[in-house]
Every structure is written in structure tokens, then in C-alpha cells.
C-alpha positions as MATLAB code, in Angstrom:
seq = 'XXXXXXXXXXXXXXXXXXXXXXXXXXXXXXXXXXXXXXXXXXXXXXXXXXXXXXXXXXXXXXXXXXXXXXXXXXXXXXXXXXXXXXXXXXXXXXXXXXXXXXXXXXXXXXXXXXXXXXXXXXXXXXXXXXXXXXXXXXXXXXXXXXXXXXXXXXXXXXXXXXXXXXXXXXXXXXXXXXXXXXXXXXXXXXXXXXXXXXXXXXXXXXXXXXXXXXXXXXXXXXXXXXXXXXXXXXXXXXXXXXXXXXXXXXXXXXXXXXXXXXXXXXXXXXXXXXXXXXXXXXXXXXXX';
ca = [
      26.162   34.601   30.152;
      26.876   37.937   31.821;
      29.825   38.555   29.471;
      27.825   37.544   26.386;
      24.901   39.772   27.344;
      27.251   42.668   28.088;
      28.840   42.310   24.667;
      25.482   42.068   22.886;
      23.993   45.015   24.782;
      25.599   47.270   22.170;
      23.823   45.557   19.262;
      20.270   45.954   17.943;
      20.259   42.570   16.186;
      17.275   40.370   17.184;
      19.610   37.563   18.265;
      21.518   39.997   20.453;
      18.336   41.283   22.051;
      17.285   37.737   22.919;
      20.593   37.082   24.693;
      20.348   40.333   26.649;
      16.783   39.460   27.643;
      17.842   35.955   28.680;
      20.474   37.422   31.003;
      17.960   39.890   32.434;
      15.546   37.056   33.252;
      18.378   35.322   35.105;
      19.033   38.501   37.104;
      22.458   39.094   35.519;
      23.445   42.759   35.242;
      25.476   43.732   32.175;
      28.963   45.200   32.465;
      30.541   48.221   30.791;
      31.576   47.656   27.172;
      34.586   49.232   25.439;
      35.767   49.183   21.803;
      32.571   47.577   20.494;
      32.862   46.500   16.857;
      30.140   44.938   14.705;
      31.636   42.730   11.993;
      29.036   42.610    9.212;
      27.789   39.112    8.510;
      30.175   37.542   11.044;
      29.538   38.768   14.589;
      30.710   41.295   17.166;
      33.698   41.956   19.394;
      34.481   44.228   22.339;
      36.390   44.524   25.594;
      34.424   43.781   28.762;
      35.798   43.594   32.305;
      39.365   43.538   30.983;
      38.633   40.624   28.647;
      38.533   40.583   24.856;
      35.260   39.004   23.729;
      34.401   37.632   20.323;
      30.936   36.379   19.456;
      29.873   35.146   16.040;
      29.779   32.411   13.442;
      32.249   29.746   12.405;
      33.802   31.970    9.727;
      34.693   34.592   12.319;
      36.309   32.014   14.597;
      38.416   30.585   11.782;
      39.480   34.046   10.631;
      40.690   34.806   14.158;
      42.374   31.349   14.398;
      40.322   30.259   17.391;
      40.262   26.480   17.856;
      36.702   25.150   17.474;
      37.230   21.881   15.574;
      36.003   19.573   18.326;
      32.816   21.597   18.824;
      31.692   22.044   15.195;
      29.605   18.851   15.250;
      27.733   20.085   18.319;
      27.016   23.427   16.644;
      25.824   21.683   13.480;
      23.495   19.482   15.533;
      21.933   22.613   17.039;
      21.645   24.113   13.551;
      19.815   21.023   12.296;
      17.231   21.699   15.018;
      16.541   25.113   13.418;
      18.619   26.947   16.018;
      21.275   29.559   15.302;
      24.460   28.363   16.994;
      27.068   31.046   17.752;
      30.583   30.710   19.115;
      31.621   32.815   22.111;
      35.343   33.319   22.694;
      37.060   34.964   25.667;
      40.662   36.112   25.196;
      40.928   34.101   21.957;
      39.743   30.831   23.515;
      36.337   29.283   22.897;
      34.245   29.624   26.054;
      30.773   28.558   24.923;
      28.386   27.791   22.121;
      25.191   29.769   22.550;
      22.185   28.763   20.455;
      19.197   30.980   19.828;
      15.956   29.655   18.381;
      13.842   32.088   16.391;
      10.467   30.319   16.567;
       8.389   30.210   13.434;
       5.235   32.277   13.853;
       2.128   30.136   14.125;
       0.497   31.529   10.994;
       3.608   31.686    8.782;
       3.233   28.162    7.378;
      -0.399   28.824    6.411;
       0.542   32.191    4.864;
       3.352   30.645    2.802;
       1.058   27.865    1.570;
      -1.477   30.524    0.633;
       1.102   32.404   -1.432;
       2.258   29.217   -3.152;
      -1.344   28.233   -3.878;
      -1.692   31.537   -5.745;
       1.250   30.662   -7.977;
       3.896   32.700   -6.143;
       7.362   31.207   -5.819;
       8.571   31.775   -2.256;
      12.333   32.096   -1.712;
      13.989   32.533    1.688;
      17.074   34.742    2.159;
      18.964   34.378    5.432;
      22.344   35.026    6.947;
      22.053   31.816    8.966;
      24.177   28.807    8.106;
      22.907   26.286    5.614;
      21.874   23.639    8.146;
      19.672   26.061   10.101;
      18.206   27.517    6.916;
      17.460   24.055    5.552;
      15.704   23.030    8.774;
      13.535   26.172    8.811;
      12.762   25.918    5.084;
      11.660   22.308    5.514;
       9.345   23.244    8.400;
       7.598   26.041    6.506;
       7.498   24.274    3.140;
       9.946   26.454    1.166;
      11.926   24.620   -1.499;
      14.205   27.505   -2.547;
      16.479   29.269   -0.091;
      19.789   31.122    0.035;
      21.797   30.683    3.250;
      24.822   32.484    4.699;
      23.913   35.602    2.730;
      25.877   38.616    3.921;
      23.870   41.809    4.519;
      25.373   43.560    1.498;
      24.613   40.560   -0.732;
      20.827   40.435   -0.245;
      20.208   43.015   -2.948;
      22.521   41.045   -5.276;
      20.275   37.995   -4.828;
      17.262   40.115   -5.796;
      19.090   41.268   -8.954;
      20.067   37.650   -9.670;
      16.421   36.541   -9.573;
      15.381   39.501  -11.733;
      18.030   38.504  -14.290;
      16.281   35.116  -14.493;
      13.117   36.916  -15.604;
      11.428   36.881  -12.199;
       9.294   39.759  -10.906;
      10.556   40.011   -7.340;
       8.617   41.101   -4.270;
      10.945   41.384   -1.271;
       9.651   41.213    2.296;
      11.850   42.292    5.203;
      12.015   44.236    8.436;
      15.685   44.823    9.247;
      18.326   47.408    8.433;
      20.132   44.811    6.324;
      16.982   44.278    4.246;
      16.694   47.926    3.144;
      18.893   47.730   -0.024;
      17.062   44.591   -1.193;
      13.663   46.171   -0.483;
      14.647   49.167   -2.617;
      16.023   46.972   -5.416;
      12.987   44.649   -5.685;
      10.144   45.269   -8.131;
       7.947   45.675   -5.058;
       9.286   46.053   -1.532;
       7.094   44.967    1.398;
       8.244   46.190    4.814;
       6.914   44.690    8.023;
       5.396   47.536   10.044;
       6.988   46.264   13.257;
      10.455   46.507   11.676;
      13.089   49.221   11.454;
      12.422   52.727   10.136;
      14.987   52.409    7.346;
      13.286   49.245    6.040;
       9.907   51.003    6.047;
      11.376   54.004    4.205;
      12.986   51.768    1.569;
       9.871   49.717    0.810;
       6.955   50.482   -1.504;
       4.333   48.978    0.805;
       4.270   48.737    4.605;
       2.362   45.858    6.174;
       0.828   47.122    9.399;
       1.041   43.809   11.247;
       3.851   41.333   11.661;
       2.061   38.433    9.962;
       2.916   37.160    6.483;
      -0.820   36.927    5.894;
      -0.595   40.704    5.458;
       1.599   40.082    2.410;
      -0.891   37.611    0.931;
      -3.743   40.041    1.706;
      -1.937   42.933   -0.022;
      -1.372   40.862   -3.151;
      -4.996   39.616   -3.178;
      -6.372   43.164   -2.779;
      -4.044   44.431   -5.525;
      -5.203   41.733   -7.945;
      -8.861   42.403   -7.106;
      -8.361   46.148   -7.639;
      -6.670   45.646  -11.014;
      -9.415   43.216  -12.067;
     -12.036   45.800  -11.055;
     -10.289   48.535  -13.066;
     -10.287   46.324  -16.169;
     -13.991   45.550  -15.711;
     -14.776   49.265  -15.427;
     -12.736   50.115  -18.509;
     -14.428   47.340  -20.479;
     -17.890   48.529  -19.375;
     -17.162   52.141  -20.299;
     -15.713   51.045  -23.623;
     -18.848   49.024  -24.512;
     -21.125   51.976  -23.668;
     -19.140   54.297  -25.908;
     -18.733   51.818  -28.772;
     -22.482   51.254  -28.816;
     -23.635   54.806  -28.112;
     -21.300   57.153  -29.977;
     -21.961   55.791  -33.526;
     -25.748   55.864  -32.938;
     -25.508   59.403  -31.580;
     -23.481   60.354  -34.673;
     -26.354   59.154  -36.909;
     -24.884   55.966  -38.354;
     -28.307   54.244  -38.306;
     -30.320   57.217  -39.603;
     -29.881   56.542  -43.359;
     -31.005   52.930  -42.901;
     -33.533   52.917  -40.070;
     -34.190   56.604  -39.486;
     -32.984   56.253  -35.875;
     -31.334   59.032  -33.918;
     -30.234   58.978  -30.288;
     -32.143   61.485  -28.181;
     -29.917   63.715  -26.004;
     -32.092   62.726  -23.059;
     -31.428   59.020  -23.653;
     -27.726   59.713  -24.289;
     -27.451   61.630  -21.011;
     -29.258   58.873  -19.123;
     -27.005   56.229  -20.679;
     -23.926   58.225  -19.714;
     -25.170   58.595  -16.134;
     -25.963   54.882  -15.998;
     -22.453   54.126  -17.290;
     -20.902   56.198  -14.480;
     -23.226   54.600  -11.927;
     -22.228   51.122  -13.098;
     -18.534   51.951  -12.747;
     -18.979   53.392   -9.244;
     -21.115   50.475   -8.055;
     -18.662   47.938   -9.442;
     -15.739   49.704   -7.736;
     -17.731   49.830   -4.508;
     -17.834   46.019   -4.481;
     -14.209   46.097   -3.312;
     -15.504   47.131    0.120;
     -16.940   43.610    0.441;
     -13.795   41.885   -0.826;
     -12.447   39.267    1.593;
      -8.686   38.953    1.065;
      -8.450   35.965    3.438;
     -10.620   33.900    1.072;
      -8.123   34.332   -1.773;
];
């Protein structure tokens, strides 16, 4: 555990931080790390205490010809329990399987159901293996998911969905999410995430809950609906008032529109628009 935490102390990945924290709770001090190397989408490696350490997924182990065959079933069992199982090798020999569970936030299931109820197709993108992704997707009620997606491939998945005619809103908080956030029709960054994700997104959700995403969409729809109502109201006022003011009815009924009445009608039109827009202050996004 000390070696694993020492290796991961050079990474900012959430899984790495959890391992470092786990070692700290156990009172294990980390050791000096040399030649740290992050292998995108696979894992990390470094030299610690004179030992070469390798920590990552099954693909990384197979690429480095490290024997793991008799332990794959155990790792897959952990993955089926919605845990991310990672292989830890010391001097090119498997030393441990370390599993990290990223618990589903209490309100995520309700938020996802809320989005689906509003006709939004929810798709999960993850670098985790298929078994872990499938277990998490089943728990939260997501039918569509892409697993084992490399960081550089997330934006490609967004483009793939757009090519199918989908309007894509991407939600993410990590460095790896930034290209996909920029590529999506609308990028939603979690405010508790990385700076680069926030910079790449169109909208930043101030809290870490997915309900913020549902709220943002509900407020946006309500605002657009309000704009259309205001435009319709202004259009009706002008369609009715301008011809009368121009004297269309004078030859037939001898009616003309007094400037006083026209001015009052115009003021009432503006007042109606402002009052209707002001209703948005009372809008409850959680009810939608």
C-alpha cells in the first residue's frame, strides 16, 4: 500500500487521490518517486525505493507481458460490483489487485430519472472497463454507455452522436473531459472540477449535483418559452394597433386611433412583457 500510494502521489486522478488518502489514514508515509510516467488511458509507472512500479488496467499489464491470467476472474468479479479493479506490479511481477469504488452520489439516480422524464437520452462515457460500467449504468438506470473510452476518444464519441443527428450536451469535470466539452453542442462543467474543464464548457454548474444540469435545462426552456410569449404578445399589439393607427377603419367606420390611446397601448404592451418576464423569478426548476 505504501508503494502504491507513493506511485500515485504524482497523479491528480481521482482514483489516485483515493489511494493516497487510504494510505494516509493507515499512517503510511509515501516514499520518493523517480521517473514518473502517466500512460494515458492505461495507468502509471515510476521507480520507488529502487523498485520499478506499474499500476493500471489489464491492457497495460498485457502490453508489458506481466502474468495476470489467474487473477483476471477476481478482477472481473470486483468490476461486476461497480468497483474499478487495477493491477499493481512490482519489478514486472503482479503484487496486488487494488479496487476503488467511486460511490454513486445519493441524488444522481433521481437526477438522471428527471432528465429522462423530460425526454433527454442519457449516455454514459467512461474509461472504466465494460463490467464496471455496466454495473454502474444498471444502478443509475442508464441504458446507453460507452466503456473503456480513452481520454482522447471522448470527443470522438460526441462527434459520433452528433453524426447520428443528436444534439449533444456533455457534462464533465476532468482534464480528459475538456475536448469533449468543447466539441459538444452545449458543454456543462461541474463547478467542483478542473479549471480546464470549466474553461472549455459553455455553462458551469456551481454545485456537484446532476440536479444542477436538470435545473439549467429547465430554466433554459422556461426562458425560451417566456421569450416566445413576449414576442407573440408584442406582435398581436402591433398587428391590431398599427393598421387602426394608419386609418384602415376610417373610410368604413370613421374610426381613428387617438395618440393618447396609442401611447397607453404601447406602454401597456411594454408592461405586459416586463411582468411576464418577471414571472421567471418564481420559476421552480425542481418541479420540472
